[in-house]
C-alpha positions in Angstrom: 7.2 -16.5 1.9 7.2 -17.1 -1.8 10.3 -15.0 -2.3 12.3 -16.9 0.4 11.0 -20.4 -0.7 11.8 -19.7 -4.3 15.1 -17.9 -3.4 14.2 -14.8 -5.5 16.0 -11.5 -5.3 14.2 -8.2 -5.1 16.2 -5.3 -6.5 15.5 -1.6 -7.1 17.0 1.5 -8.7 16.5 5.3 -8.8 14.7 6.9 -11.6 16.1 10.4 -11.2 18.6 10.2 -14.2 16.0 8.5 -16.5 14.1 10.5 -19.1 10.6 11.8 -18.3 9.1 9.5 -21.0 10.6 6.5 -19.4 9.2 7.5 -16.0 5.8 8.2 -17.5 5.7 4.8 -19.1 6.4 3.1 -15.8 3.8 5.2 -14.0 1.2 4.1 -16.7 2.1 0.5 -16.4 1.9 0.7 -12.5 -1.6 2.2 -12.8 -2.8 -0.5 -15.2 -1.2 -3.6 -13.7 -0.4 -3.0 -10.1 -2.9 -0.5 -8.7 -5.8 -2.9 -9.3 -4.2 -5.5 -7.1 -3.6 -2.9 -4.3 -7.3 -1.7 -4.6 -8.5 -5.2 -4.4 -6.4 -5.9 -1.3 -4.4 -8.7 -3.1 -1.2 -7.0 -2.4 -0.6 -5.1 0.9 2.5 -3.9 2.7 3.6 -5.7 5.9 3.3 -3.2 8.9 5.4 -4.2 11.8 4.3 -1.3 14.1 2.6 2.1 13.9 3.9 4.9 16.2 2.5 8.3 16.9 4.7 11.1 15.5 5.5 12.0 19.1 7.4 8.6 19.4 9.6 9.1 16.3 12.7 8.5 18.4 11.4 5.1 19.5 10.5 4.2 15.9 13.9 5.2 14.8 15.6 3.1 17.5 13.4 0.1 16.3 14.6 0.6 12.8 18.2 0.9 13.7 17.9 -2.4 15.7 16.9 -4.4 12.7 14.7 -6.6 14.7 11.5 -5.7 12.8 9.9 -7.4 9.8 7.9 -5.0 7.8 7.3 -1.3 7.7 7.7 1.1 10.6 4.9 3.8 10.2 4.7 7.2 11.8 1.1 8.4 12.3 0.0 12.1 12.7 -3.6 11.3 13.3 
């Protein structure tokens, strides 16, 4: 909601061409600053629906429909 209300933009990039030292620094910052929020439950992913692996085709159809909000998860348990 905050992203929409404040008209923020979320962007990303690949790290493959970056040097190992650069990637290590990102990983260290992630462990220090983000992981505690995840562990405390302050930040969590939005899960739209969980499908058993046997229904992967249905999960894929939902993904292609673009009618979901959040993650589509396959479960092997």
